[in-house]
NUTOR-998904 format. One record per residue (C-alpha): x, y, z; residue in three letters. Coordinates in nm, 4 decimals. Each point is the difference from the previous one (the first is absolute). Last residue first. Layout:
BEGIN
+----------+----------+----------+------+
:       px :       py :       pz : type :
+----------+----------+----------+------+
:        X :        Y :        Z :  ALA :
...
+----------+----------+----------+------+
//
This chain:
BEGIN
+----------+----------+----------+------+
:       px :       py :       pz : type :
+----------+----------+----------+------+
:  -1.4406 :  13.0738 :  12.9353 :  UNK :
:  -0.1668 :   0.2960 :   0.1589 :  UNK :
:   0.2335 :   0.1540 :   0.2508 :  UNK :
:  -0.0664 :  -0.0279 :   0.3619 :  UNK :
:  -0.2772 :  -0.0251 :   0.2563 :  UNK :
:  -0.2246 :   0.2678 :  -0.1487 :  UNK :
:   0.0528 :  -0.1043 :  -0.3632 :  UNK :
:  -0.1865 :   0.2762 :  -0.1840 :  UNK :
:  -0.2807 :  -0.1768 :  -0.1846 :  UNK :
:  -0.0238 :  -0.3209 :   0.1972 :  UNK :
:   0.0316 :   0.1848 :   0.3259 :  UNK :
:  -0.2626 :   0.2537 :  -0.0990 :  UNK :
:  -0.2444 :  -0.2812 :  -0.0728 :  UNK :
:   0.0750 :  -0.1612 :   0.3313 :  UNK :
:  -0.0449 :   0.3333 :   0.1722 :  UNK :
:  -0.3516 :   0.0222 :  -0.1440 :  UNK :
:  -0.0863 :  -0.3507 :   0.1135 :  UNK :
:   0.1401 :   0.0837 :   0.3419 :  UNK :
:  -0.2234 :   0.3077 :   0.0164 :  UNK :
:  -0.3035 :  -0.2041 :  -0.1040 :  UNK :
:   0.0810 :  -0.2456 :   0.2742 :  UNK :
:   0.0297 :   0.2871 :   0.2486 :  UNK :
:  -0.3419 :   0.1332 :  -0.1036 :  UNK :
:  -0.1687 :  -0.3321 :   0.0530 :  UNK :
:  -0.1250 :  -0.1906 :  -0.3030 :  UNK :
:  -0.3767 :  -0.0595 :   0.0014 :  UNK :
:  -0.0781 :  -0.3553 :   0.0967 :  UNK :
:  -0.1803 :  -0.2179 :  -0.2558 :  UNK :
:  -0.3263 :  -0.0808 :   0.1721 :  UNK :
:  -0.0484 :  -0.3464 :   0.1533 :  UNK :
:  -0.2950 :  -0.1788 :  -0.1581 :  UNK :
:   0.2118 :  -0.2628 :  -0.1780 :  UNK :
:   0.1971 :  -0.0605 :   0.3198 :  UNK :
:  -0.3166 :  -0.0499 :   0.2041 :  UNK :
:  -0.1440 :  -0.2384 :  -0.2580 :  UNK :
:   0.3235 :  -0.2003 :  -0.0241 :  UNK :
:   0.0250 :  -0.0387 :   0.3788 :  UNK :
:  -0.3717 :  -0.0933 :   0.0227 :  UNK :
:   0.0246 :  -0.2782 :  -0.2603 :  UNK :
:  -0.0375 :  -0.3173 :   0.2088 :  UNK :
:  -0.2774 :   0.1574 :   0.2069 :  UNK :
:  -0.2064 :   0.0673 :  -0.3149 :  UNK :
:  -0.0913 :  -0.3637 :  -0.0622 :  UNK :
:  -0.0784 :  -0.0084 :  -0.3728 :  UNK :
:  -0.3089 :  -0.1582 :  -0.1477 :  UNK :
:  -0.2531 :  -0.2768 :   0.0101 :  UNK :
:  -0.3115 :  -0.1588 :  -0.1375 :  UNK :
:  -0.1478 :  -0.3484 :  -0.0209 :  UNK :
:  -0.3431 :  -0.0883 :  -0.1398 :  UNK :
:  -0.2082 :  -0.2438 :   0.2054 :  UNK :
:  -0.3256 :   0.1919 :  -0.0333 :  UNK :
:  -0.0052 :   0.1495 :  -0.3478 :  UNK :
:   0.2494 :   0.2538 :  -0.1273 :  UNK :
:  -0.0737 :  -0.0766 :  -0.3665 :  UNK :
:   0.2080 :  -0.3142 :   0.0474 :  UNK :
:   0.1528 :  -0.1721 :  -0.3016 :  UNK :
:   0.0563 :  -0.3226 :   0.1886 :  UNK :
:  -0.1475 :  -0.0360 :   0.3503 :  UNK :
:   0.1051 :  -0.3308 :   0.1551 :  UNK :
:   0.3428 :   0.0036 :  -0.1623 :  UNK :
:   0.0366 :   0.3626 :   0.1042 :  UNK :
:  -0.0893 :   0.3345 :  -0.1530 :  UNK :
:   0.1507 :   0.3415 :   0.0339 :  UNK :
:   0.0437 :   0.3307 :   0.1747 :  UNK :
:   0.2786 :   0.2546 :  -0.0091 :  UNK :
:   0.1759 :   0.3084 :   0.1381 :  UNK :
:  -0.1809 :   0.1681 :   0.2871 :  UNK :
:   0.2310 :   0.2017 :   0.2263 :  UNK :
:   0.0650 :  -0.1025 :   0.3590 :  UNK :
:   0.0024 :   0.1017 :   0.3661 :  UNK :
:  -0.1150 :   0.3598 :  -0.0418 :  UNK :
:  -0.0885 :   0.1554 :   0.3337 :  UNK :
:  -0.3278 :   0.1013 :   0.1647 :  UNK :
:   0.0536 :   0.1266 :   0.3538 :  UNK :
:  -0.2093 :  -0.1234 :   0.2936 :  UNK :
:   0.2663 :  -0.2211 :   0.1517 :  UNK :
:   0.1128 :  -0.1228 :  -0.3430 :  UNK :
:  -0.3073 :  -0.0402 :  -0.2170 :  UNK :
:   0.1171 :  -0.1869 :  -0.3064 :  UNK :
:  -0.0090 :   0.1056 :  -0.3638 :  UNK :
:   0.0389 :  -0.1555 :  -0.3437 :  UNK :
:   0.0547 :   0.2902 :  -0.2369 :  UNK :
:  -0.0967 :  -0.0018 :  -0.3675 :  UNK :
:   0.2710 :  -0.0349 :  -0.2636 :  UNK :
:  -0.2063 :  -0.2273 :  -0.2239 :  UNK :
:  -0.3675 :   0.0384 :   0.0858 :  UNK :
:  -0.1088 :   0.1236 :  -0.3386 :  UNK :
:  -0.0258 :  -0.3638 :  -0.1406 :  UNK :
:  -0.1284 :  -0.3564 :   0.3507 :  UNK :
:   0.1215 :   0.0251 :   0.3468 :  UNK :
:  -0.2070 :  -0.1889 :   0.2567 :  UNK :
:  -0.2550 :   0.0772 :   0.2685 :  UNK :
:  -0.1580 :  -0.1387 :   0.3163 :  UNK :
:  -0.1830 :   0.2861 :   0.1757 :  UNK :
:  -0.3583 :   0.0300 :  -0.1271 :  UNK :
:  -0.0602 :  -0.3747 :  -0.0367 :  UNK :
:   0.1809 :  -0.0942 :   0.3191 :  UNK :
:   0.3567 :  -0.0589 :   0.1248 :  UNK :
:   0.0028 :  -0.3258 :  -0.1932 :  UNK :
:   0.1604 :  -0.3190 :   0.1340 :  UNK :
:   0.3423 :  -0.0339 :   0.1599 :  UNK :
:  -0.1165 :  -0.0439 :   0.3588 :  UNK :
:  -0.2388 :  -0.2755 :  -0.1115 :  UNK :
:   0.2806 :  -0.2229 :  -0.1274 :  UNK :
:  -0.1534 :  -0.1863 :  -0.2952 :  UNK :
:   0.2983 :   0.0565 :  -0.2268 :  UNK :
:   0.2061 :   0.3013 :   0.1010 :  UNK :
:   0.1910 :   0.1000 :  -0.3115 :  UNK :
:  -0.2577 :  -0.0606 :  -0.2729 :  UNK :
:  -0.3104 :   0.0831 :   0.2055 :  UNK :
:  -0.2434 :  -0.0245 :  -0.2911 :  UNK :
:  -0.0896 :  -0.3598 :   0.0923 :  UNK :
:  -0.0883 :   0.1216 :   0.3506 :  UNK :
:  -0.3220 :   0.1470 :  -0.1397 :  UNK :
:  -0.0865 :   0.3382 :   0.1530 :  UNK :
:   0.2383 :   0.1690 :  -0.2384 :  UNK :
:   0.3675 :   0.0679 :   0.0453 :  UNK :
:   0.2004 :   0.2063 :  -0.2485 :  UNK :
:   0.3588 :  -0.1125 :   0.0597 :  UNK :
:   0.3006 :   0.1748 :   0.1532 :  UNK :
:   0.3663 :   0.0600 :  -0.0805 :  UNK :
:   0.2740 :   0.2304 :   0.1283 :  UNK :
:   0.3322 :   0.0593 :  -0.1739 :  UNK :
:   0.3490 :   0.1186 :   0.0948 :  UNK :
:   0.0863 :  -0.1753 :   0.3262 :  UNK :
:   0.3586 :   0.0907 :   0.0861 :  UNK :
:   0.2949 :  -0.2383 :   0.0399 :  UNK :
:   0.1572 :   0.0564 :  -0.3407 :  UNK :
:   0.0373 :  -0.2687 :  -0.2648 :  UNK :
:  -0.0879 :   0.2018 :  -0.3068 :  UNK :
:  -0.3604 :  -0.1241 :   0.0020 :  UNK :
:  -0.0495 :   0.1697 :   0.3370 :  UNK :
:  -0.2403 :  -0.2087 :   0.2068 :  UNK :
:  -0.3669 :  -0.0762 :  -0.0496 :  UNK :
:  -0.2775 :   0.0638 :   0.2519 :  UNK :
:  -0.3277 :  -0.1852 :   0.0520 :  UNK :
:  -0.3666 :   0.0230 :   0.0935 :  UNK :
:  -0.0384 :   0.3745 :   0.0550 :  UNK :
:  -0.3630 :   0.0598 :   0.0908 :  UNK :
:  -0.2319 :   0.2028 :  -0.2189 :  UNK :
:  -0.1895 :   0.3263 :   0.0092 :  UNK :
:  -0.1959 :   0.2316 :  -0.2260 :  UNK :
:  -0.0150 :   0.3610 :  -0.1199 :  UNK :
:  -0.0926 :   0.1412 :  -0.3406 :  UNK :
:   0.0717 :   0.3423 :  -0.1486 :  UNK :
:  -0.2221 :   0.1185 :  -0.2837 :  UNK :
:   0.0992 :   0.3181 :  -0.1880 :  UNK :
:   0.2943 :  -0.1461 :  -0.1916 :  UNK :
:  -0.2192 :  -0.2883 :  -0.1151 :  UNK :
:   0.1214 :  -0.3515 :  -0.0656 :  UNK :
:  -0.2542 :  -0.2251 :  -0.1667 :  UNK :
:  -0.3264 :  -0.1506 :   0.1197 :  UNK :
:  -0.1066 :  -0.3653 :   0.0373 :  UNK :
:   0.3239 :  -0.1618 :   0.1155 :  UNK :
:  -0.0709 :  -0.3495 :   0.1336 :  UNK :
:  -0.3524 :  -0.1422 :  -0.0007 :  UNK :
:   0.0158 :  -0.2171 :   0.3131 :  UNK :
:   0.2830 :   0.1751 :   0.1864 :  UNK :
:  -0.1459 :   0.3445 :  -0.0486 :  UNK :
:   0.0287 :   0.3024 :  -0.2246 :  UNK :
:   0.1569 :   0.3414 :  -0.0115 :  UNK :
:   0.2525 :   0.1853 :  -0.2146 :  UNK :
:   0.3446 :   0.1165 :   0.1017 :  UNK :
:   0.0632 :   0.3237 :   0.1879 :  UNK :
:   0.1699 :  -0.1327 :   0.3129 :  UNK :
:  -0.0048 :  -0.0606 :   0.3752 :  UNK :
:   0.0786 :  -0.3398 :   0.1564 :  UNK :
:  -0.0075 :  -0.0393 :   0.3787 :  UNK :
:   0.2109 :  -0.2671 :   0.1688 :  UNK :
:  -0.0769 :  -0.2733 :   0.2513 :  UNK :
:   0.3289 :  -0.1369 :   0.1271 :  UNK :
:   0.0830 :  -0.3712 :  -0.0320 :  UNK :
:   0.3714 :   0.0734 :  -0.0624 :  UNK :
:   0.0577 :   0.3729 :  -0.0472 :  UNK :
:   0.2714 :   0.0793 :   0.2562 :  UNK :
:   0.0990 :   0.3618 :   0.0587 :  UNK :
:   0.1571 :   0.2689 :  -0.2200 :  UNK :
:  -0.3107 :   0.1928 :  -0.0951 :  UNK :
:   0.0607 :   0.3123 :  -0.2075 :  UNK :
:  -0.1701 :   0.3287 :   0.0852 :  UNK :
:  -0.2927 :   0.1371 :  -0.1926 :  UNK :
:  -0.0696 :   0.3585 :  -0.1025 :  UNK :
:  -0.3573 :   0.1175 :   0.0546 :  UNK :
:  -0.1098 :   0.3118 :  -0.1940 :  UNK :
:  -0.0404 :   0.3136 :   0.2137 :  UNK :
:   0.3438 :   0.1346 :  -0.0968 :  UNK :
:  -0.1135 :   0.0424 :  -0.3602 :  UNK :
:   0.2044 :  -0.1999 :  -0.2480 :  UNK :
:   0.3520 :   0.1073 :  -0.0905 :  UNK :
:   0.0870 :   0.1040 :  -0.3565 :  UNK :
:   0.1745 :  -0.1761 :  -0.2908 :  UNK :
:  -0.0709 :  -0.3339 :   0.1610 :  UNK :
:   0.2735 :  -0.2546 :   0.0611 :  UNK :
:  -0.1200 :  -0.3482 :  -0.0960 :  UNK :
:   0.1698 :  -0.2865 :   0.1811 :  UNK :
:   0.0248 :  -0.3574 :  -0.1228 :  UNK :
:  -0.0261 :  -0.3537 :   0.1324 :  UNK :
:  -0.0184 :  -0.3481 :  -0.1558 :  UNK :
:   0.3129 :  -0.1537 :   0.1545 :  UNK :
:  -0.1246 :  -0.3551 :  -0.0725 :  UNK :
:  -0.2557 :  -0.1495 :  -0.2362 :  UNK :
:  -0.0793 :  -0.3625 :   0.0860 :  UNK :
:   0.0505 :  -0.3435 :  -0.1576 :  UNK :
:   0.2480 :  -0.1097 :   0.2694 :  UNK :
:   0.2953 :   0.0149 :  -0.2417 :  UNK :
:  -0.1050 :   0.3472 :  -0.1070 :  UNK :
:  -0.3053 :   0.0897 :  -0.2036 :  UNK :
:   0.0475 :   0.2398 :  -0.2962 :  UNK :
:  -0.1744 :   0.3168 :   0.1107 :  UNK :
:   0.2974 :   0.2307 :  -0.0300 :  UNK :
:   0.3515 :  -0.0119 :   0.1397 :  UNK :
:  -0.0495 :   0.2124 :   0.3108 :  UNK :
:   0.3271 :   0.0120 :   0.1965 :  UNK :
:   0.0527 :   0.3723 :  -0.0608 :  UNK :
:  -0.3283 :   0.0964 :   0.1713 :  UNK :
:  -0.1629 :   0.2393 :  -0.2461 :  UNK :
:   0.0234 :   0.3775 :   0.0423 :  UNK :
:  -0.2419 :   0.2209 :  -0.1923 :  UNK :
:   0.0254 :   0.3774 :  -0.0430 :  UNK :
:  -0.2100 :   0.3167 :  -0.0050 :  UNK :
:  -0.3420 :  -0.1628 :  -0.0071 :  UNK :
:  -0.2973 :   0.2313 :  -0.0510 :  UNK :
:  -0.2549 :   0.0359 :   0.2770 :  UNK :
:  -0.3747 :  -0.0220 :  -0.0649 :  UNK :
:  -0.2528 :   0.1146 :   0.2578 :  UNK :
:  -0.3532 :  -0.1349 :  -0.0252 :  UNK :
:  -0.3110 :   0.1495 :   0.1567 :  UNK :
:  -0.0972 :   0.1582 :   0.3308 :  UNK :
:  -0.1564 :  -0.3271 :   0.1171 :  UNK :
:   0.3479 :  -0.1478 :  -0.0255 :  UNK :
:   0.2111 :  -0.1647 :  -0.2701 :  UNK :
:   0.3771 :  -0.0016 :  -0.0436 :  UNK :
:   0.1614 :  -0.0450 :  -0.3413 :  UNK :
:   0.3621 :  -0.0848 :  -0.0773 :  UNK :
:   0.1528 :   0.0551 :  -0.3432 :  UNK :
:   0.2271 :  -0.1831 :  -0.2450 :  UNK :
:   0.0594 :   0.0658 :  -0.3710 :  UNK :
:   0.2334 :   0.2950 :   0.0646 :  UNK :
:   0.2052 :  -0.2216 :   0.2293 :  UNK :
:   0.0995 :  -0.2310 :  -0.2849 :  UNK :
:  -0.1138 :  -0.3583 :   0.0410 :  UNK :
:   0.2559 :  -0.2822 :   0.0073 :  UNK :
:  -0.0979 :  -0.1121 :   0.3489 :  UNK :
:  -0.3251 :   0.1683 :   0.1064 :  UNK :
:  -0.2398 :  -0.2861 :   0.0739 :  UNK :
:   0.2513 :  -0.2876 :  -0.0037 :  UNK :
:   0.1967 :   0.1821 :   0.2701 :  UNK :
:  -0.2939 :  -0.0054 :   0.2396 :  UNK :
:  -0.1081 :   0.3088 :   0.1966 :  UNK :
:   0.1229 :   0.2375 :   0.2708 :  UNK :
:  -0.0880 :   0.3651 :  -0.0595 :  UNK :
:   0.2318 :   0.2790 :   0.1131 :  UNK :
:  -0.0557 :   0.3771 :   0.0080 :  UNK :
:  -0.1680 :   0.0528 :   0.3387 :  UNK :
:   0.1531 :  -0.3258 :   0.1178 :  UNK :
:  -0.1085 :  -0.3642 :   0.0123 :  UNK :
:  -0.3008 :   0.0607 :  -0.2255 :  UNK :
:  -0.1686 :  -0.3053 :  -0.1453 :  UNK :
:  -0.0253 :  -0.1627 :  -0.3427 :  UNK :
:  -0.2510 :  -0.1456 :  -0.2443 :  UNK :
:  -0.0527 :  -0.0807 :  -0.3691 :  UNK :
:  -0.2048 :   0.1509 :  -0.2838 :  UNK :
:   0.1271 :   0.0005 :  -0.3601 :  UNK :
:   0.0263 :   0.3200 :  -0.2063 :  UNK :
:   0.3754 :  -0.0205 :  -0.0583 :  UNK :
:   0.0446 :  -0.0634 :   0.3720 :  UNK :
:  -0.2625 :   0.1431 :   0.2364 :  UNK :
:   0.0487 :  -0.0744 :   0.3687 :  UNK :
:  -0.3218 :   0.0204 :   0.2012 :  UNK :
:   0.0450 :   0.1138 :   0.3567 :  UNK :
:   0.0249 :  -0.1283 :   0.3557 :  UNK :
:   0.0520 :   0.2932 :   0.2374 :  UNK :
:  -0.3746 :   0.0337 :   0.0664 :  UNK :
:  -0.0021 :  -0.3576 :   0.1357 :  UNK :
:  -0.0621 :   0.0998 :   0.3638 :  UNK :
:  -0.3124 :   0.1753 :  -0.1310 :  UNK :
:  -0.0484 :   0.3552 :   0.1290 :  UNK :
:   0.0688 :   0.1559 :  -0.3415 :  UNK :
:  -0.2809 :  -0.2029 :  -0.1552 :  UNK :
:   0.0248 :  -0.2805 :  -0.2525 :  UNK :
:  -0.2844 :  -0.2002 :   0.1613 :  UNK :
:   0.1929 :  -0.3220 :  -0.0599 :  UNK :
:  -0.1640 :  -0.2678 :  -0.2151 :  UNK :
:  -0.0347 :  -0.3412 :   0.1640 :  UNK :
:   0.2066 :  -0.3162 :  -0.0374 :  UNK :
:  -0.0586 :  -0.3267 :  -0.1852 :  UNK :
:   0.2349 :   0.0629 :  -0.2884 :  UNK :
:   0.2790 :   0.2513 :   0.0365 :  UNK :
:   0.0924 :   0.0407 :  -0.3627 :  UNK :
:   0.2742 :  -0.0949 :  -0.2457 :  UNK :
:   0.3315 :  -0.1400 :   0.1158 :  UNK :
:   0.2314 :  -0.0946 :  -0.2870 :  UNK :
:   0.0184 :  -0.3755 :  -0.0548 :  UNK :
:   0.1761 :  -0.2825 :   0.1800 :  UNK :
:  -0.0584 :  -0.3627 :  -0.0968 :  UNK :
:   0.0112 :  -0.2437 :   0.2925 :  UNK :
:   0.0633 :  -0.3578 :  -0.1051 :  UNK :
:   0.2037 :  -0.1169 :   0.3000 :  UNK :
:  -0.1206 :   0.2883 :   0.2140 :  UNK :
:  -0.2452 :  -0.2030 :   0.2084 :  UNK :
:   0.2600 :  -0.2686 :   0.0600 :  UNK :
:   0.2604 :   0.2490 :   0.1199 :  UNK :
:  -0.2504 :   0.1661 :   0.2309 :  UNK :
:  -0.1057 :  -0.3290 :   0.1557 :  UNK :
:   0.3672 :  -0.0890 :   0.0561 :  UNK :
:   0.0875 :   0.3359 :   0.1655 :  UNK :
:   0.2654 :   0.1980 :  -0.1860 :  UNK :
+----------+----------+----------+------+
//
């Protein structure tokens, strides 16, 4: 961990992500590049997720973990109206231990997959997974949390019909809390025009705000939302929103300028995601035949007498 990052996180309190504050509302039309980002409903609450397959939604484990599939749904919005898809099953990353902070004060392994009961229409965007470097990259945040700004904080609540888009710049990465070599978490701050709000970068001009209509931060309904990068013209999911919080300089933040947010680096979990999405293979005819012969063998003693 970089020294400035360690100091900034000394009294960092993580909370569930809420809304993209500081961004703009998406048009919610079929032609939008964010048409594959939907609202995840869990027991009546609104969160976020994104399609990575015609029947798979990637989201945060703390959003759907412990919920029964019949209480979870995924809603897509376009100018033609809303389409709601029931969840068939939920798979949580096995290393997720809940929202109790680890030794570094962060939530780790906060990923889950929702398998839908039916595939979405083929015209809906499905996002690939980004496996490249994230350090200092500008990322795009897309989610269904409420709106607001860095001066007033959250001023409107999460809404399953309002999708917001903003940007930020990855300021730091944290390693596997279990001792592995991968980078599991990304972090960034909510920079205003005043350098005092630039928690990670100080007065360095290159680390200041991306602009009033671009700079954004997570703040309730945004948990599970995708953090995307443009990889040679293709939008891919680089992370999943997990938390935000206050610092020594900004206690009890209502997602004001200076607030810190972060989430899960998807690249470290691609093998698990691909395995979890792999269909259960249908048994081949010859395997079924062997299974049948095995049963006969047990019953009649093909290779000798039954002892």
